[in-house]
VOBA-1610 file (N, C-alpha, C; in pm, whole numbers, padded with zeros to 5 digits, always signed):
BEGIN
Unk-13183+02562-17593Unk-13175+02443-17675Unk-13052+02453-17764Unk-12958+02357-17758Unk-12836+02366-17838Unk-12867+02351-17986Unk-12783+02418-18066Unk-12800+02410-18210Unk-12766+02271-18259Unk-12843+02222-18354Unk-12811+02093-18414Unk-12705+02115-18520Unk-12608+02028-18521Unk-12502+02038-18619Unk-12548+01977-18751Unk-12494+02032-18859Unk-12527+01978-18990Unk-12466+01840-19005Unk-12513+01767-19103Unk-12463+01634-19129Unk-12313+01640-19163Unk-12274+01742-19237Unk-12132+01758-19273Unk-12047+01787-19150Unk-12099+01869-19059Unk-12024+01901-18937Unk-12008+01777-18850Unk-12114+01697-18842Unk-12105+01573-18766Unk-12001+01479-18826Unk-11998+01473-18959Unk-11901+01386-19026Unk-11758+01436-19004Unk-11739+01568-19010Unk-11605+01624-18984Unk-11559+01594-18842Unk-11651+01604-18747Unk-11618+01574-18608Unk-11583+01426-18591Unk-11659+01338-18656Unk-11630+01195-18650Unk-11491+01165-18709Unk-11458+01230-18819Unk-11326+01211-18881Unk-11215+01264-18790Unk-11240+01377-18724Unk-11142+01433-18632Unk-11117+01336-18516Unk-11222+01280-18461Unk-11208+01185-18352Unk-11134+01059-18398Unk-11161+01015-18521Unk-11090+00898-18574Unk-10941+00928-18591Unk-10907+01051-18632Unk-10766+01089-18647Unk-10696+01088-18511Unk-10764+01137-18409Unk-10707+01134-18273Unk-10690+00988-18231Unk-10791+00907-18259Unk-10782+00764-18227Unk-10667+00697-18301Unk-10645+00736-18428Unk-10534+00680-18505Unk-10400+00716-18442Unk-10387+00842-18396Unk-10263+00881-18327Unk-10241+00794-18204Unk-10349+00767-18131Unk-10339+00684-18011Unk-10296+00542-18047Unk-10350+00488-18157Unk-10314+00350-18196Unk-10171+00341-18245Unk-10114+00451-18292Unk-09978+00450-18345Unk-09872+00469-18238Unk-09915+00503-18116Unk-09820+00518-18006Unk-09770+00381-17962Unk-09648+00380-17913Unk-09594+00256-17857Unk-09675+00223-17732Unk-09696+00092-17706Unk-09779+00053-17591Unk-09731+00112-17458Unk-09599+00120-17436Unk-09551+00172-17308Unk-09580+00321-17295Unk-09583+00394-17405Unk-09617+00537-17401Unk-09767+00552-17380Unk-09844+00471-17454Unk-09990+00477-17443Unk-10036+00441-17302Unk-09964+00352-17235Unk-10005+00312-17100Unk-09992+00425-16999Unk-09906+00524-17031Unk-09890+00638-16940Unk-10001+00741-16955Unk-10076+00734-17065Unk-10185+00829-17087Unk-10305+00791-17000Unk-10380+00892-16963Unk-10502+00868-16886Unk-10617+00857-16985Unk-10655+00732-17014Unk-10762+00705-17110Unk-10871+00625-17041Unk-10996+00647-17082Unk-11105+00564-17028Unk-11083+00417-17067Unk-11132+00327-16984Unk-11111+00184-17008Unk-11167+00139-17143Unk-11286+00187-17179Unk-11348+00145-17305Unk-11261+00184-17424Unk-11202+00302-17419Unk-11115+00347-17528Unk-10986+00266-17530Unk-10930+00242-17414Unk-10806+00163-17406Unk-10827+00023-17464Unk-10939-00039-17430Unk-10971-00173-17481Unk-10988-00169-17632Unk-11060-00068-17683Unk-11082-00057-17828Unk-10949-00040-17902Unk-10857+00035-17845Unk-10726+00055-17908Unk-10646-00074-17904Unk-10653-00147-17793Unk-10582-00274-17784Unk-10637-00375-17884Unk-10768-00376-17904Unk-10829-00465-18003Unk-10778-00427-18142Unk-10769-00297-18170Unk-10721-00251-18300Unk-10579-00302-18328Unk-10498-00306-18224Unk-10359-00352-18241Unk-10353-00498-18284Unk-10453-00577-18248Unk-10454-00718-18282Unk-10520-00751-18415Unk-10572-00651-18484Unk-10642-00676-18610Unk-10543-00667-18725Unk-10542-00770-18809Unk-10452-00772-18925Unk-10522-00731-19054Unk-10651-00745-19059Unk-10728-00714-19179Unk-10744-00563-19195Unk-10724-00515-19318Unk-10739-00371-19343Unk-10882-00326-19316Unk-10979-00402-19366Unk-11119-00366-19347Unk-11157-00373-19199Unk-11108-00475-19130Unk-11135-00486-18986Unk-11075-00370-18909Unk-10954-00327-18948Unk-10890-00212-18885Unk-10968-00085-18909Unk-11021-00070-19032Unk-11100+00049-19064Unk-11227+00054-18978Unk-11294-00060-18966Unk-11417-00065-18885Unk-11385-00039-18737Unk-11272-00092-18690Unk-11235-00069-18550Unk-11203+00078-18527Unk-11142+00144-18626Unk-11116+00288-18613Unk-11247+00365-18604Unk-11347+00323-18680Unk-11478+00388-18670Unk-11536+00367-18530Unk-11517+00247-18476Unk-11566+00220-18342Unk-11491+00306-18239Unk-11361+00320-18257Unk-11283+00405-18167Unk-11336+00548-18171Unk-11366+00597-18291Unk-11426+00730-18304Unk-11559+00739-18231Unk-11639+00633-18240Unk-11768+00630-18172Unk-11750+00633-18020Unk-11655+00556-17970Unk-11627+00555-17826Unk-11583+00694-17780Unk-11505+00761-17864Unk-11451+00891-17826Unk-11558+01000-17822Unk-11672+00978-17887Unk-11779+01077-17884Unk-11831+01099-17743Unk-11823+00996-17660Unk-11879+01006-17526Unk-11779+01041-17417Unk-11658+01081-17455Unk-11557+01112-17353Unk-11502+01252-17374Unk-11423+01297-17277Unk-11359+01429-17282Unk-11236+01422-17374Unk-11253+01464-17498Unk-11147+01454-17597Unk-11040+01561-17575Unk-11077+01676-17519Unk-10979+01782-17497Unk-10865+01734-17407Unk-10899+01657-17304Unk-10796+01606-17213Unk-10699+01513-17287Unk-10753+01431-17376Unk-10668+01340-17454Unk-10583+01420-17552Unk-10642+01520-17616Unk-10566+01605-17709Unk-10453+01677-17636Unk-10477+01722-17514Unk-10374+01789-17436Unk-10260+01692-17404Unk-10293+01570-17368Unk-10190+01471-17339Unk-10107+01441-17465Unk-10174+01430-17580Unk-10102+01407-17705Unk-10012+01525-17740Unk-10063+01647-17718Unk-09982+01766-17745Unk-09859+01769-17655Unk-09875+01729-17529Unk-09760+01722-17439Unk-09658+01620-17489Unk-09707+01505-17536Unk-09617+01402-17589Unk-09542+01452-17712Unk-09612+01526-17795Unk-09552+01574-17919Unk-09472+01702-17899Unk-09474+01754-17777Unk-09397+01876-17749Unk-09462+02002-17803Unk-09591+01999-17828Unk-09658+02115-17886Unk-09723+02205-17781Unk-09737+02157-17661Unk-09803+02240-17560Unk-09705+02343-17506Unk-09758+02446-17446Unk-09674+02551-17389Unk-09586+02495-17277Unk-09642+02404-17198Unk-09564+02345-17089Unk-09448+02261-17144Unk-09472+02187-17251Unk-09366+02105-17310Unk-09256+02193-17370Unk-09297+02302-17436Unk-09197+02394-17492Unk-09116+02460-17382Unk-09181+02500-17273Unk-09112+02562-17161Unk-09011+02464-17100Unk-09053+02339-17083Unk-08964+02237-17028Unk-08842+02218-17118Unk-08865+02212-17249Unk-08755+02194-17345Unk-08657+02311-17336Unk-08708+02433-17330Unk-08621+02551-17321Unk-08543+02552-17189Unk-08607+02509-17082Unk-08538+02502-16953Unk-08422+02404-16960Unk-08445+02289-17022Unk-08339+02189-17037Unk-08225+02247-17122Unk-08259+02313-17232Unk-08157+02374-17318Unk-08074+02477-17241Unk-08142+02560-17161Unk-08072+02664-17086Unk-07977+02602-16984Unk-08021+02497-16915Unk-07933+02432-16820Unk-07812+02371-16890Unk-07836+02305-17003Unk-07725+02245-17077Unk-07622+02351-17116Unk-07670+02463-17169Unk-07581+02571-17212Unk-07507+02633-17093Unk-07578+02653-16981Unk-07514+02709-16862Unk-07407+02615-16807Unk-07438+02485-16806Unk-07344+02388-16751Unk-07215+02381-16833Unk-07227+02393-16965Unk-07106+02386-17048Unk-07030+02518-17049Unk-07099+02630-17026Unk-07032+02760-17034Unk-06972+02805-16901Unk-07037+02772-16790Unk-06994+02824-16660Unk-06978+02711-16558Unk-06858+02686-16510Unk-06836+02578-16413Unk-06913+02598-16282Unk-06941+02722-16245Unk-07014+02748-16120Unk-07159+02699-16128Unk-07212+02690-16247Unk-07351+02648-16262Unk-07369+02501-16224Unk-07261+02425-16223Unk-07268+02285-16182Unk-07316+02275-16036Unk-07261+02361-15950Unk-07301+02364-15810Unk-07447+02408-15797Unk-07487+02506-15877Unk-07626+02552-15873Unk-07721+02439-15914Unk-07682+02366-16017Unk-07766+02256-16065Unk-07781+02149-15957Unk-07669+02114-15893Unk-07672+02012-15787Unk-07754+02060-15668Unk-07745+02190-15635Unk-07825+02244-15525Unk-07974+02237-15557Unk-08008+02266-15683Unk-08148+02269-15722Unk-08206+02128-15740Unk-08122+02035-15783Unk-08165+01897-15806Unk-08073+01803-15728Unk-08094+01792-15596Unk-08002+01716-15510Unk-07996+01566-15539Unk-08096+01511-15605Unk-08096+01367-15633Unk-08019+01332-15760Unk-07958+01430-15823Unk-07886+01406-15948Unk-07764+01317-15924Unk-07732+01235-16021Unk-07611+01152-16015Unk-07493+01244-16044Unk-07427+01291-15937Unk-07326+01397-15946Unk-07205+01356-16031Unk-07155+01237-16009Unk-07035+01196-16081Unk-07061+01190-16232Unk-07175+01134-16270Unk-07208+01125-16412Unk-07227+01266-16471Unk-07291+01354-16395Unk-07309+01491-16441Unk-07175+01559-16465Unk-07084+01546-16370Unk-06951+01608-16385Unk-06878+01553-16508Unk-06888+01422-16529Unk-06824+01362-16646Unk-06882+01415-16776Unk-07014+01426-16781Unk-07079+01474-16903Unk-07047+01621-16930Unk-07048+01702-16824Unk-07014+01844-16840Unk-06869+01858-16885Unk-06781+01777-16825Unk-06640+01781-16865Unk-06621+01741-17011Unk-06691+01638-17055Unk-06680+01594-17195Unk-06733+01701-17289Unk-06843+01766-17252Unk-06900+01869-17338Unk-06808+01991-17345Unk-06744+02026-17233Unk-06652+02139-17232Unk-06521+02109-17301Unk-06475+01986-17289Unk-06347+01947-17348Unk-06352+01952-17500Unk-06466+01917-17557Unk-06479+01910-17703Unk-06531+02039-17764Unk-06535+02145-17686Unk-06590+02272-17736Unk-06501+02326-17849Unk-06563+02381-17953Unk-06485+02434-18065Unk-06421+02568-18030Unk-06310+02595-18093Unk-06248+02728-18078Unk-06336+02828-18152Unk-06332+02954-18109Unk-06420+03053-18171Unk-06387+03066-18320Unk-06492+03068-18399Unk-06476+03083-18543Unk-06448+02952-18615Unk-06437+02842-18544Unk-06410+02713-18605Unk-06538+02630-18612Unk-06535+02530-18698Unk-06650+02442-18712Unk-06667+02356-18587Unk-06792+02328-18553Unk-06822+02250-18434Unk-06792+02103-18462Unk-06702+02042-18384Unk-06669+01901-18408Unk-06785+01808-18370Unk-06789+01693-18434Unk-06894+01595-18406Unk-06890+01548-18261Unk-06771+01536-18205Unk-06758+01492-18065Unk-06828+01591-17971Unk-06820+01721-18004Unk-06886+01822-17920Unk-07038+01809-17932Unk-07086+01792-18054Unk-07230+01775-18074Unk-07281+01654-17997Unk-07207+01545-18005Unk-07247+01422-17936Unk-07246+01444-17785Unk-07143+01508-17733Unk-07135+01534-17589Unk-07249+01625-17544Unk-07281+01725-17624Unk-07393+01815-17592Unk-07525+01737-17589Unk-07542+01648-17686Unk-07665+01569-17696Unk-07681+01479-17573Unk-07573+01413-17534Unk-07579+01324-17417Unk-07607+01405-17290Unk-07543+01521-17277Unk-07568+01607-17161Unk-07713+01654-17160Unk-07766+01690-17275Unk-07906+01733-17287Unk-07999+01623-17237Unk-07977+01499-17282Unk-08062+01387-17241Unk-08054+01364-17091Unk-07934+01376-17036Unk-07916+01357-16893Unk-07991+01465-16814Unk-07976+01591-16856Unk-08043+01702-16788Unk-08195+01686-16801Unk-08242+01649-16920Unk-08385+01630-16941Unk-08440+01522-16848Unk-08369+01409-16838Unk-08414+01301-16752Unk-08412+01344-16604Unk-08312+01421-16566Unk-08302+01468-16427Unk-08419+01561-16395Unk-08446+01657-16483Unk-08556+01750-16459Unk-08691+01678-16461Unk-08707+01582-16550Unk-08833+01506-16557Unk-08851+01424-16430Unk-08745+01360-16384Unk-08755+01280-16262Unk-08783+01369-16141Unk-08723+01488-16140Unk-08746+01581-16030Unk-08891+01627-16027Unk-08948+01653-16144Unk-09087+01700-16148Unk-09183+01587-16115Unk-09144+01461-16138Unk-09228+01346-16103Unk-09208+01303-15959Unk-09104+01357-15894Unk-09075+01318-15758Unk-09000+01187-15747Unk-08937+01145-15859Unk-08861+01021-15859Unk-08714+01052-15850Unk-08633+00956-15809Unk-08490+00978-15808Unk-08436+00987-15950Unk-08333+01067-15968Unk-08281+01092-16102Unk-08170+00996-16141Unk-08144+00893-16062Unk-08030+00806-16089Unk-08053+00710-16204Unk-08176+00696-16256Unk-08201+00601-16364Unk-08188+00665-16502Unk-08102+00764-16515Unk-08084+00833-16642Unk-07988+00756-16730Unk-07993+00783-16863Unk-07904+00712-16956Unk-07760+00748-16940
//
């Protein structure tokens, strides 16, 4: 026979579920649509988005918490952690992107390795971005110019989109 939780523990759990629900309501609709949520929860969140009254929003958040009591919250928390970059997989992906960016700017041979590993990459755009990042590189001991930072940032976004598209099985040509 499972232990009964105290009234305080039940209240803490309800508040925790409401906080998760609040995070879900604060996501942009296009991001929220990518999450795997039960239909009842998705509908409750959509209703919350249409409420203008503070009291009505508060009551809807309580309802969202109630709906969440009957579903697998760990799966939703994992999806939120992935979105926020807090999961181990998200951190690993981020480090992989950083390593590729650094290798591409430091070693010209790594460009061929990257293309071999990700054949759907937009090669011309990649070469242009790598060239821009290498061209603006600071001399040793000098301050990093803004143009270099910007080129590194754009290359990072391109590599991230390429790796994400590769892991999803989509073509990488729709990158920024």
